[in-house]
N, C-alpha and C positions, 0 to 999 in steps of 0.2 A: 504494500500500500504506500503510495507516494505521500510523503508528509508535506502538506501544502506550504507551510511557513518555515521550512527548514532553513536555518541560518547558521553559519559557522564563522566565528571570528577566532583567529589563532595567531600567536606570536609569529608564526612562520609566514603569515600573509596579512597585509593590511587591508585586503579586499575581501569582505564577507561574501559568501556564496549562498544564494537562495535557490530553493528547489525550482523556481521558474526559469533559472538560467541553465540548469542541468538538462540533459536530453529528456525529452517529454516522456518516454517510456521507461525511464530509469525508476525502478521501485526501490525505495530505501525502507528497510524493515525497522519497525519500532524497537525491536530487540534482535540481537544477533542470533543466527540460527546455526545449528550444527551442519556440517558439510559431509555428505557420505564419503566413505573411503573408496576412491576410485583408483584403479591401476592404470598407469600410462607408461609409455616408452619415452625415455628422455632423449636429448639430442645425440647422445652417443649410443643409443639403442638399449640403454640400461633400464631396468625395471624401477619405476618410481610410484609413489602415491602422493596425494596432495599433502598429507601429514609431513612429508619431507620439506615442505616450504614454510613450516611454522617459524615464526620469528620475522617473517617478511609479509608485507602487504601484497596480496596477489590479485591481479586482474586476470581472471581465467576466461579466455575466449574460446568457445567451442565453435569450430568452423570446418569448411572443406573447400578445396580448390575449385570444385564444380559449382559452388554456391556464389552467384553473382554479387549479392549484397556483402558476403564475406570478403570477396576479392576487393570490393570497393573500400571497405573499412580497414583492411589490413595496413595500409600506409599510415593511418592515424594511430593505430596501435604501436607501430614501429616508432613514430615520432614520440608517443607517450613514453615508451621504454627508454628512448634516448635522453629524455629529460631527467630520469632518475637513476641512481646507483642501484644495480640489481641486488645488492645486499639489503636495500630498504624496500624497494617496490619492484616486483617482477611481473612482467606480462607473460603469461603462459598461453601461447597460441596452440591450442590442442586440436589437431587436425583429425578428422574422421576418415580421411582418405584411405581406402583399402589397398591402393597401389603402393603405399608406403612413403618412406622418407624421401626417395628420389624425386617423386612428383612434387612434394612440398618444397624441397630445397630448390628445385628448378623454378618453381613459381616465385619463391623469395628472390632468387637471382634475377629473374626476368623483370620484376617490378622494383628492384633496388632496395630490398629490405636489408638494413644494416645492423639493427639492434636486437632483433628477435631470434630465438632459436626454435627449431622444430620439435614439437612434442606430438606424439601420436597415440591414437586410440582407434586402430583399424576395425576393432570389433563394434564400435559405435555404442557400447554399453554406457559410456559416460553421459550421453544425451538422456537416456532413460533414467539412469541413477541420479542425475542432478535435477530431474523433473523439468527438463527443457522440452518444449513442444515443436521446436524448429531451429533453423540456423539463420544467422549466427545467434549465439546466446552467450551472454557475458555475466559472470558472477564477480562481485567484489568481496574479497575474503580478507578479514582483518589478520593481524599478526598472531592471534590465538587460533587461527584456523576456522573461524566462524564466518558465515555469510552475512554481510551487512546490507547487500543490495544486489539487484540483478536487472538485466535489460535483455529483452528478446528483440532481435532485429538489429539493423545497421545503425551505427552512431559515429559521431566524430569524437574519438577518444583523446584527441590532442587539443581540444578547445580549452580556452582559459578557465572556464567555470569547472570543467571536469578536473583539470590539473590542480586547481586550488582546492577542490573537494578532496582529492586523493592526498594532497600534501597535508591537509588538516587531519584527515582520518588516519593516515599512516604515520603522522608525526615525522615527516621527512621533508627534506628540501630538494629543490631541483638542482641539477648540475648546470654549470655555465655552458 
């Protein structure tokens, strides 16, 4: 449920962010929710779970190379990751492509992705386990591994309001 008068003032930013400035479909939860344990493949083919990202603020984007809105928003996720140190805020671009890492890496190269790494769930189970009904789907996960918000559909993740919101919620600053 989107909180209508959500405002954040933080020492990290002199600009408060209101809910009306955030992407329209971004749902911010009144209280953080547990995130299911999902198994994914990391950038080196290693087995990972979301629990392995505890201590970092996670922007989990579930997408596929064949999804047109996913392809359109990927550069904004790349710009978002470029603004933050991956030790503070990490964008996990979780591809559901069944053809694997090569397809994702080629797509990243073709569009000039510089800051994201490829994470994979070729089984597609993450979509169901996370309660997403389509692609792209993005969850905002706090440093304790709890979901604080989600958005179904394409968004500009590098817009100022989103960046300020993440800075405030992550307690992180952007890089020069």
